[in-house]
Biotite code that builds the C-alpha atoms (Angstrom):
import biotite.structure as struc

atoms = struc.array([
    struc.Atom([-13.016, 4.156, 10.830], chain_id="A", res_id=1, res_name="UNK", atom_name="CA", element="C"),
    struc.Atom([-11.948, 4.797, 14.404], chain_id="A", res_id=2, res_name="UNK", atom_name="CA", element="C"),
    struc.Atom([-9.383, 7.436, 15.245], chain_id="A", res_id=3, res_name="UNK", atom_name="CA", element="C"),
    struc.Atom([-6.608, 4.826, 15.618], chain_id="A", res_id=4, res_name="UNK", atom_name="CA", element="C"),
    struc.Atom([-7.614, 2.635, 12.682], chain_id="A", res_id=5, res_name="UNK", atom_name="CA", element="C"),
    struc.Atom([-5.618, 3.147, 9.483], chain_id="A", res_id=6, res_name="UNK", atom_name="CA", element="C"),
    struc.Atom([-7.354, 4.999, 6.669], chain_id="A", res_id=7, res_name="UNK", atom_name="CA", element="C"),
    struc.Atom([-6.403, 2.208, 4.280], chain_id="A", res_id=8, res_name="UNK", atom_name="CA", element="C"),
    struc.Atom([-6.029, -1.081, 6.148], chain_id="A", res_id=9, res_name="UNK", atom_name="CA", element="C"),
    struc.Atom([-4.207, -3.974, 4.521], chain_id="A", res_id=10, res_name="UNK", atom_name="CA", element="C"),
    struc.Atom([-6.123, -7.220, 4.426], chain_id="A", res_id=11, res_name="UNK", atom_name="CA", element="C"),
    struc.Atom([-4.664, -10.587, 3.416], chain_id="A", res_id=12, res_name="UNK", atom_name="CA", element="C"),
    struc.Atom([-7.479, -11.022, 0.906], chain_id="A", res_id=13, res_name="UNK", atom_name="CA", element="C"),
    struc.Atom([-5.498, -8.587, -1.261], chain_id="A", res_id=14, res_name="UNK", atom_name="CA", element="C"),
    struc.Atom([-2.488, -10.911, -1.289], chain_id="A", res_id=15, res_name="UNK", atom_name="CA", element="C"),
    struc.Atom([-1.453, -12.265, -4.695], chain_id="A", res_id=16, res_name="UNK", atom_name="CA", element="C"),
    struc.Atom([0.838, -14.866, -3.059], chain_id="A", res_id=17, res_name="UNK", atom_name="CA", element="C"),
    struc.Atom([3.756, -13.255, -4.896], chain_id="A", res_id=18, res_name="UNK", atom_name="CA", element="C"),
    struc.Atom([5.952, -11.870, -2.097], chain_id="A", res_id=19, res_name="UNK", atom_name="CA", element="C"),
    struc.Atom([7.653, -9.137, -4.126], chain_id="A", res_id=20, res_name="UNK", atom_name="CA", element="C"),
    struc.Atom([4.375, -7.686, -5.422], chain_id="A", res_id=21, res_name="UNK", atom_name="CA", element="C"),
    struc.Atom([2.570, -8.129, -2.100], chain_id="A", res_id=22, res_name="UNK", atom_name="CA", element="C"),
    struc.Atom([5.379, -6.293, -0.321], chain_id="A", res_id=23, res_name="UNK", atom_name="CA", element="C"),
    struc.Atom([5.121, -3.415, -2.776], chain_id="A", res_id=24, res_name="UNK", atom_name="CA", element="C"),
    struc.Atom([1.343, -3.289, -2.382], chain_id="A", res_id=25, res_name="UNK", atom_name="CA", element="C"),
    struc.Atom([1.742, -3.116, 1.398], chain_id="A", res_id=26, res_name="UNK", atom_name="CA", element="C"),
    struc.Atom([4.231, -0.264, 1.009], chain_id="A", res_id=27, res_name="UNK", atom_name="CA", element="C"),
    struc.Atom([1.745, 1.614, -1.208], chain_id="A", res_id=28, res_name="UNK", atom_name="CA", element="C"),
    struc.Atom([-0.855, 1.167, 1.516], chain_id="A", res_id=29, res_name="UNK", atom_name="CA", element="C"),
    struc.Atom([1.572, 2.600, 4.091], chain_id="A", res_id=30, res_name="UNK", atom_name="CA", element="C"),
    struc.Atom([2.344, 5.567, 1.826], chain_id="A", res_id=31, res_name="UNK", atom_name="CA", element="C"),
    struc.Atom([-1.334, 6.358, 1.250], chain_id="A", res_id=32, res_name="UNK", atom_name="CA", element="C"),
    struc.Atom([-1.931, 6.127, 5.009], chain_id="A", res_id=33, res_name="UNK", atom_name="CA", element="C"),
    struc.Atom([0.940, 8.579, 5.488], chain_id="A", res_id=34, res_name="UNK", atom_name="CA", element="C"),
    struc.Atom([-0.571, 10.928, 2.918], chain_id="A", res_id=35, res_name="UNK", atom_name="CA", element="C"),
    struc.Atom([-3.934, 10.754, 4.671], chain_id="A", res_id=36, res_name="UNK", atom_name="CA", element="C"),
    struc.Atom([-2.280, 11.442, 8.033], chain_id="A", res_id=37, res_name="UNK", atom_name="CA", element="C"),
    struc.Atom([-0.545, 14.477, 6.488], chain_id="A", res_id=38, res_name="UNK", atom_name="CA", element="C"),
    struc.Atom([-3.914, 15.721, 5.216], chain_id="A", res_id=39, res_name="UNK", atom_name="CA", element="C"),
    struc.Atom([-5.425, 15.387, 8.711], chain_id="A", res_id=40, res_name="UNK", atom_name="CA", element="C"),
    struc.Atom([-2.495, 17.064, 10.465], chain_id="A", res_id=41, res_name="UNK", atom_name="CA", element="C"),
    struc.Atom([-3.979, 20.540, 10.177], chain_id="A", res_id=42, res_name="UNK", atom_name="CA", element="C"),
    struc.Atom([-0.696, 22.127, 11.204], chain_id="A", res_id=43, res_name="UNK", atom_name="CA", element="C"),
    struc.Atom([1.468, 24.588, 9.318], chain_id="A", res_id=44, res_name="UNK", atom_name="CA", element="C"),
    struc.Atom([3.571, 21.621, 8.242], chain_id="A", res_id=45, res_name="UNK", atom_name="CA", element="C"),
    struc.Atom([0.611, 19.809, 6.672], chain_id="A", res_id=46, res_name="UNK", atom_name="CA", element="C"),
    struc.Atom([1.251, 21.174, 3.170], chain_id="A", res_id=47, res_name="UNK", atom_name="CA", element="C"),
    struc.Atom([4.935, 20.270, 3.368], chain_id="A", res_id=48, res_name="UNK", atom_name="CA", element="C"),
    struc.Atom([4.078, 16.771, 4.633], chain_id="A", res_id=49, res_name="UNK", atom_name="CA", element="C"),
    struc.Atom([1.520, 16.433, 1.838], chain_id="A", res_id=50, res_name="UNK", atom_name="CA", element="C"),
    struc.Atom([4.124, 17.392, -0.790], chain_id="A", res_id=51, res_name="UNK", atom_name="CA", element="C"),
    struc.Atom([6.651, 14.940, 0.631], chain_id="A", res_id=52, res_name="UNK", atom_name="CA", element="C"),
    struc.Atom([4.060, 12.138, 0.731], chain_id="A", res_id=53, res_name="UNK", atom_name="CA", element="C"),
    struc.Atom([2.986, 12.750, -2.865], chain_id="A", res_id=54, res_name="UNK", atom_name="CA", element="C"),
    struc.Atom([6.610, 12.771, -4.013], chain_id="A", res_id=55, res_name="UNK", atom_name="CA", element="C"),
    struc.Atom([7.238, 9.486, -2.252], chain_id="A", res_id=56, res_name="UNK", atom_name="CA", element="C"),
    struc.Atom([4.111, 7.945, -3.806], chain_id="A", res_id=57, res_name="UNK", atom_name="CA", element="C"),
    struc.Atom([5.154, 9.074, -7.324], chain_id="A", res_id=58, res_name="UNK", atom_name="CA", element="C"),
    struc.Atom([8.534, 7.391, -6.924], chain_id="A", res_id=59, res_name="UNK", atom_name="CA", element="C"),
    struc.Atom([7.081, 4.230, -5.462], chain_id="A", res_id=60, res_name="UNK", atom_name="CA", element="C"),
    struc.Atom([4.287, 3.906, -8.028], chain_id="A", res_id=61, res_name="UNK", atom_name="CA", element="C"),
    struc.Atom([6.895, 4.204, -10.794], chain_id="A", res_id=62, res_name="UNK", atom_name="CA", element="C"),
    struc.Atom([8.909, 1.361, -9.258], chain_id="A", res_id=63, res_name="UNK", atom_name="CA", element="C"),
    struc.Atom([5.846, -0.785, -8.575], chain_id="A", res_id=64, res_name="UNK", atom_name="CA", element="C"),
    struc.Atom([4.254, -0.449, -12.021], chain_id="A", res_id=65, res_name="UNK", atom_name="CA", element="C"),
    struc.Atom([7.627, -1.228, -13.628], chain_id="A", res_id=66, res_name="UNK", atom_name="CA", element="C"),
    struc.Atom([7.938, -4.381, -11.494], chain_id="A", res_id=67, res_name="UNK", atom_name="CA", element="C"),
    struc.Atom([4.441, -5.612, -12.345], chain_id="A", res_id=68, res_name="UNK", atom_name="CA", element="C"),
    struc.Atom([4.831, -4.882, -16.040], chain_id="A", res_id=69, res_name="UNK", atom_name="CA", element="C"),
    struc.Atom([8.216, -6.566, -16.210], chain_id="A", res_id=70, res_name="UNK", atom_name="CA", element="C"),
    struc.Atom([6.788, -9.704, -14.590], chain_id="A", res_id=71, res_name="UNK", atom_name="CA", element="C"),
    struc.Atom([3.882, -9.709, -17.046], chain_id="A", res_id=72, res_name="UNK", atom_name="CA", element="C"),
    struc.Atom([6.224, -9.229, -20.012], chain_id="A", res_id=73, res_name="UNK", atom_name="CA", element="C"),
    struc.Atom([8.516, -12.035, -18.873], chain_id="A", res_id=74, res_name="UNK", atom_name="CA", element="C"),
    struc.Atom([5.715, -14.477, -18.206], chain_id="A", res_id=75, res_name="UNK", atom_name="CA", element="C"),
    struc.Atom([3.895, -13.651, -21.466], chain_id="A", res_id=76, res_name="UNK", atom_name="CA", element="C"),
    struc.Atom([0.757, -12.432, -19.707], chain_id="A", res_id=77, res_name="UNK", atom_name="CA", element="C"),
    struc.Atom([-2.052, -12.066, -22.287], chain_id="A", res_id=78, res_name="UNK", atom_name="CA", element="C"),
    struc.Atom([-3.693, -9.198, -20.370], chain_id="A", res_id=79, res_name="UNK", atom_name="CA", element="C"),
    struc.Atom([-0.560, -7.033, -20.328], chain_id="A", res_id=80, res_name="UNK", atom_name="CA", element="C"),
    struc.Atom([-1.881, -4.315, -22.663], chain_id="A", res_id=81, res_name="UNK", atom_name="CA", element="C"),
    struc.Atom([-5.073, -3.837, -20.660], chain_id="A", res_id=82, res_name="UNK", atom_name="CA", element="C"),
    struc.Atom([-3.227, -3.950, -17.340], chain_id="A", res_id=83, res_name="UNK", atom_name="CA", element="C"),
    struc.Atom([-0.689, -1.423, -18.580], chain_id="A", res_id=84, res_name="UNK", atom_name="CA", element="C"),
    struc.Atom([-3.557, 0.760, -19.822], chain_id="A", res_id=85, res_name="UNK", atom_name="CA", element="C"),
    struc.Atom([-5.072, 0.791, -16.302], chain_id="A", res_id=86, res_name="UNK", atom_name="CA", element="C"),
    struc.Atom([-1.696, 1.850, -14.935], chain_id="A", res_id=87, res_name="UNK", atom_name="CA", element="C"),
    struc.Atom([-1.494, 4.702, -17.486], chain_id="A", res_id=88, res_name="UNK", atom_name="CA", element="C"),
    struc.Atom([-5.023, 5.847, -16.671], chain_id="A", res_id=89, res_name="UNK", atom_name="CA", element="C"),
    struc.Atom([-4.127, 5.974, -12.977], chain_id="A", res_id=90, res_name="UNK", atom_name="CA", element="C"),
    struc.Atom([-0.906, 7.886, -13.691], chain_id="A", res_id=91, res_name="UNK", atom_name="CA", element="C"),
    struc.Atom([-2.766, 10.423, -15.848], chain_id="A", res_id=92, res_name="UNK", atom_name="CA", element="C"),
    struc.Atom([-5.356, 11.078, -13.116], chain_id="A", res_id=93, res_name="UNK", atom_name="CA", element="C"),
    struc.Atom([-2.723, 11.188, -10.380], chain_id="A", res_id=94, res_name="UNK", atom_name="CA", element="C"),
    struc.Atom([-0.551, 13.691, -12.259], chain_id="A", res_id=95, res_name="UNK", atom_name="CA", element="C"),
    struc.Atom([-3.559, 15.844, -13.162], chain_id="A", res_id=96, res_name="UNK", atom_name="CA", element="C"),
    struc.Atom([-4.511, 16.102, -9.486], chain_id="A", res_id=97, res_name="UNK", atom_name="CA", element="C"),
    struc.Atom([-0.919, 16.930, -8.519], chain_id="A", res_id=98, res_name="UNK", atom_name="CA", element="C"),
    struc.Atom([-0.780, 19.619, -11.227], chain_id="A", res_id=99, res_name="UNK", atom_name="CA", element="C"),
    struc.Atom([-4.023, 21.138, -9.919], chain_id="A", res_id=100, res_name="UNK", atom_name="CA", element="C"),
    struc.Atom([-2.504, 21.229, -6.442], chain_id="A", res_id=101, res_name="UNK", atom_name="CA", element="C"),
    struc.Atom([0.685, 22.892, -7.748], chain_id="A", res_id=102, res_name="UNK", atom_name="CA", element="C"),
    struc.Atom([-1.320, 25.497, -9.662], chain_id="A", res_id=103, res_name="UNK", atom_name="CA", element="C"),
    struc.Atom([-3.291, 26.397, -6.553], chain_id="A", res_id=104, res_name="UNK", atom_name="CA", element="C"),
    struc.Atom([-6.596, 25.212, -7.987], chain_id="A", res_id=105, res_name="UNK", atom_name="CA", element="C"),
    struc.Atom([-9.314, 24.083, -5.605], chain_id="A", res_id=106, res_name="UNK", atom_name="CA", element="C"),
    struc.Atom([-8.044, 20.794, -4.318], chain_id="A", res_id=107, res_name="UNK", atom_name="CA", element="C"),
    struc.Atom([-9.298, 18.528, -1.591], chain_id="A", res_id=108, res_name="UNK", atom_name="CA", element="C"),
    struc.Atom([-6.353, 16.568, -0.243], chain_id="A", res_id=109, res_name="UNK", atom_name="CA", element="C"),
    struc.Atom([-8.546, 14.063, 1.600], chain_id="A", res_id=110, res_name="UNK", atom_name="CA", element="C"),
    struc.Atom([-10.486, 13.474, -1.614], chain_id="A", res_id=111, res_name="UNK", atom_name="CA", element="C"),
    struc.Atom([-7.172, 12.777, -3.328], chain_id="A", res_id=112, res_name="UNK", atom_name="CA", element="C"),
    struc.Atom([-6.209, 10.280, -0.613], chain_id="A", res_id=113, res_name="UNK", atom_name="CA", element="C"),
    struc.Atom([-9.641, 8.644, -0.972], chain_id="A", res_id=114, res_name="UNK", atom_name="CA", element="C"),
    struc.Atom([-9.150, 8.346, -4.749], chain_id="A", res_id=115, res_name="UNK", atom_name="CA", element="C"),
    struc.Atom([-5.758, 6.674, -4.185], chain_id="A", res_id=116, res_name="UNK", atom_name="CA", element="C"),
    struc.Atom([-7.168, 4.259, -1.613], chain_id="A", res_id=117, res_name="UNK", atom_name="CA", element="C"),
    struc.Atom([-10.161, 3.275, -3.711], chain_id="A", res_id=118, res_name="UNK", atom_name="CA", element="C"),
    struc.Atom([-8.214, 2.898, -6.960], chain_id="A", res_id=119, res_name="UNK", atom_name="CA", element="C"),
    struc.Atom([-5.350, 0.918, -5.444], chain_id="A", res_id=120, res_name="UNK", atom_name="CA", element="C"),
    struc.Atom([-7.556, -1.506, -3.511], chain_id="A", res_id=121, res_name="UNK", atom_name="CA", element="C"),
    struc.Atom([-9.950, -2.116, -6.412], chain_id="A", res_id=122, res_name="UNK", atom_name="CA", element="C"),
    struc.Atom([-7.014, -2.544, -8.830], chain_id="A", res_id=123, res_name="UNK", atom_name="CA", element="C"),
    struc.Atom([-5.357, -5.069, -6.513], chain_id="A", res_id=124, res_name="UNK", atom_name="CA", element="C"),
    struc.Atom([-8.620, -6.919, -5.809], chain_id="A", res_id=125, res_name="UNK", atom_name="CA", element="C"),
    struc.Atom([-9.551, -7.247, -9.485], chain_id="A", res_id=126, res_name="UNK", atom_name="CA", element="C"),
    struc.Atom([-6.834, -6.658, -12.088], chain_id="A", res_id=127, res_name="UNK", atom_name="CA", element="C"),
    struc.Atom([-3.816, -7.687, -10.020], chain_id="A", res_id=128, res_name="UNK", atom_name="CA", element="C"),
    struc.Atom([-5.548, -10.784, -8.614], chain_id="A", res_id=129, res_name="UNK", atom_name="CA", element="C"),
    struc.Atom([-6.176, -12.053, -12.153], chain_id="A", res_id=130, res_name="UNK", atom_name="CA", element="C"),
    struc.Atom([-2.571, -11.343, -13.156], chain_id="A", res_id=131, res_name="UNK", atom_name="CA", element="C"),
    struc.Atom([-1.200, -12.968, -9.997], chain_id="A", res_id=132, res_name="UNK", atom_name="CA", element="C"),
    struc.Atom([-3.234, -16.141, -10.512], chain_id="A", res_id=133, res_name="UNK", atom_name="CA", element="C"),
    struc.Atom([-1.967, -16.347, -14.099], chain_id="A", res_id=134, res_name="UNK", atom_name="CA", element="C"),
    struc.Atom([1.671, -15.908, -13.055], chain_id="A", res_id=135, res_name="UNK", atom_name="CA", element="C"),
    struc.Atom([1.418, -18.611, -10.385], chain_id="A", res_id=136, res_name="UNK", atom_name="CA", element="C"),
    struc.Atom([-0.413, -20.974, -12.760], chain_id="A", res_id=137, res_name="UNK", atom_name="CA", element="C"),
    struc.Atom([2.234, -20.493, -15.446], chain_id="A", res_id=138, res_name="UNK", atom_name="CA", element="C"),
    struc.Atom([5.073, -21.204, -13.056], chain_id="A", res_id=139, res_name="UNK", atom_name="CA", element="C"),
    struc.Atom([3.343, -24.342, -11.748], chain_id="A", res_id=140, res_name="UNK", atom_name="CA", element="C"),
    struc.Atom([2.438, -25.670, -15.213], chain_id="A", res_id=141, res_name="UNK", atom_name="CA", element="C"),
    struc.Atom([5.646, -24.822, -17.068], chain_id="A", res_id=142, res_name="UNK", atom_name="CA", element="C"),
    struc.Atom([8.767, -26.359, -15.514], chain_id="A", res_id=143, res_name="UNK", atom_name="CA", element="C"),
    struc.Atom([10.931, -24.343, -17.924], chain_id="A", res_id=144, res_name="UNK", atom_name="CA", element="C"),
    struc.Atom([9.905, -21.223, -16.039], chain_id="A", res_id=145, res_name="UNK", atom_name="CA", element="C"),
    struc.Atom([11.717, -22.440, -12.938], chain_id="A", res_id=146, res_name="UNK", atom_name="CA", element="C"),
    struc.Atom([14.801, -23.871, -14.674], chain_id="A", res_id=147, res_name="UNK", atom_name="CA", element="C"),
    struc.Atom([18.036, -22.783, -12.938], chain_id="A", res_id=148, res_name="UNK", atom_name="CA", element="C"),
    struc.Atom([19.487, -21.004, -15.989], chain_id="A", res_id=149, res_name="UNK", atom_name="CA", element="C"),
    struc.Atom([16.546, -18.655, -16.359], chain_id="A", res_id=150, res_name="UNK", atom_name="CA", element="C"),
    struc.Atom([16.496, -15.089, -15.117], chain_id="A", res_id=151, res_name="UNK", atom_name="CA", element="C"),
    struc.Atom([15.108, -14.889, -11.607], chain_id="A", res_id=152, res_name="UNK", atom_name="CA", element="C"),
    struc.Atom([12.995, -11.904, -10.648], chain_id="A", res_id=153, res_name="UNK", atom_name="CA", element="C"),
    struc.Atom([14.499, -10.952, -7.273], chain_id="A", res_id=154, res_name="UNK", atom_name="CA", element="C"),
    struc.Atom([12.514, -11.870, -4.171], chain_id="A", res_id=155, res_name="UNK", atom_name="CA", element="C"),
    struc.Atom([9.607, -13.034, -6.288], chain_id="A", res_id=156, res_name="UNK", atom_name="CA", element="C"),
    struc.Atom([10.340, -16.697, -5.754], chain_id="A", res_id=157, res_name="UNK", atom_name="CA", element="C"),
    struc.Atom([9.550, -17.300, -9.417], chain_id="A", res_id=158, res_name="UNK", atom_name="CA", element="C"),
    struc.Atom([11.847, -17.704, -12.419], chain_id="A", res_id=159, res_name="UNK", atom_name="CA", element="C"),
    struc.Atom([10.999, -16.758, -15.968], chain_id="A", res_id=160, res_name="UNK", atom_name="CA", element="C"),
    struc.Atom([12.833, -17.353, -19.251], chain_id="A", res_id=161, res_name="UNK", atom_name="CA", element="C"),
    struc.Atom([15.287, -14.647, -20.290], chain_id="A", res_id=162, res_name="UNK", atom_name="CA", element="C"),
    struc.Atom([13.789, -12.756, -23.182], chain_id="A", res_id=163, res_name="UNK", atom_name="CA", element="C"),
    struc.Atom([10.864, -14.914, -24.186], chain_id="A", res_id=164, res_name="UNK", atom_name="CA", element="C"),
    struc.Atom([8.367, -13.971, -26.854], chain_id="A", res_id=165, res_name="UNK", atom_name="CA", element="C"),
    struc.Atom([7.876, -10.242, -27.280], chain_id="A", res_id=166, res_name="UNK", atom_name="CA", element="C"),
    struc.Atom([4.659, -8.870, -25.887], chain_id="A", res_id=167, res_name="UNK", atom_name="CA", element="C"),
    struc.Atom([2.911, -6.332, -28.103], chain_id="A", res_id=168, res_name="UNK", atom_name="CA", element="C"),
    struc.Atom([0.589, -3.564, -27.048], chain_id="A", res_id=169, res_name="UNK", atom_name="CA", element="C"),
    struc.Atom([-2.094, -5.134, -29.254], chain_id="A", res_id=170, res_name="UNK", atom_name="CA", element="C"),
    struc.Atom([-5.090, -2.907, -29.814], chain_id="A", res_id=171, res_name="UNK", atom_name="CA", element="C"),
    struc.Atom([-3.593, 0.021, -27.905], chain_id="A", res_id=172, res_name="UNK", atom_name="CA", element="C"),
    struc.Atom([-0.664, 1.457, -29.923], chain_id="A", res_id=173, res_name="UNK", atom_name="CA", element="C"),
    struc.Atom([-1.266, 4.844, -28.295], chain_id="A", res_id=174, res_name="UNK", atom_name="CA", element="C"),
    struc.Atom([0.010, 3.671, -24.900], chain_id="A", res_id=175, res_name="UNK", atom_name="CA", element="C"),
    struc.Atom([3.296, 5.162, -23.720], chain_id="A", res_id=176, res_name="UNK", atom_name="CA", element="C"),
    struc.Atom([6.207, 2.957, -22.760], chain_id="A", res_id=177, res_name="UNK", atom_name="CA", element="C"),
    struc.Atom([6.269, 1.570, -19.236], chain_id="A", res_id=178, res_name="UNK", atom_name="CA", element="C"),
    struc.Atom([6.828, 4.281, -16.672], chain_id="A", res_id=179, res_name="UNK", atom_name="CA", element="C"),
    struc.Atom([7.221, 7.076, -19.226], chain_id="A", res_id=180, res_name="UNK", atom_name="CA", element="C"),
    struc.Atom([4.480, 9.322, -17.801], chain_id="A", res_id=181, res_name="UNK", atom_name="CA", element="C"),
    struc.Atom([5.925, 9.135, -14.325], chain_id="A", res_id=182, res_name="UNK", atom_name="CA", element="C"),
    struc.Atom([9.477, 9.417, -15.640], chain_id="A", res_id=183, res_name="UNK", atom_name="CA", element="C"),
    struc.Atom([8.555, 12.752, -17.225], chain_id="A", res_id=184, res_name="UNK", atom_name="CA", element="C"),
    struc.Atom([6.881, 14.027, -14.063], chain_id="A", res_id=185, res_name="UNK", atom_name="CA", element="C"),
    struc.Atom([8.855, 16.624, -12.203], chain_id="A", res_id=186, res_name="UNK", atom_name="CA", element="C"),
    struc.Atom([8.825, 16.594, -8.414], chain_id="A", res_id=187, res_name="UNK", atom_name="CA", element="C"),
    struc.Atom([6.220, 18.823, -6.857], chain_id="A", res_id=188, res_name="UNK", atom_name="CA", element="C"),
    struc.Atom([7.537, 21.988, -5.241], chain_id="A", res_id=189, res_name="UNK", atom_name="CA", element="C"),
])
């Protein structure tokens, strides 16, 4: 990584070809790059910039995970429970690291930024790619999904039936509701 190269570069190979989700992924990349820049700042404002970046990431992750999970629910994605579980695992680790930072425990901010980068890119490249391919396949194969009277997910370019069959958590009844862990998180001070 050169001095001017972003810590977490976006590459089109991460694209799901779903504009709404791709746009959110790109924003997450920008936020993680901002967090990394705050970690490197080394000034007296670095801690304040770090706190602001983490707060922004918490809010954006909440929005993004809700969007993905809503799409999967609407489309009847069979891997929803596992995908949601990955999201919850990420949230748990993220909030644990933030709590350690708040409590003044030994904390390596750059290590935290590296964790975010690695988790986000591997999640997009593997789990999200599979979900994205399924969503696109379903829309192409099921004309009812693009019928004019169906609910349109804004900016997604895809329509899905209103309601549809309920999606159950399956083998993971212990999972919290979508976004609940982040909803309960208080802003860092």
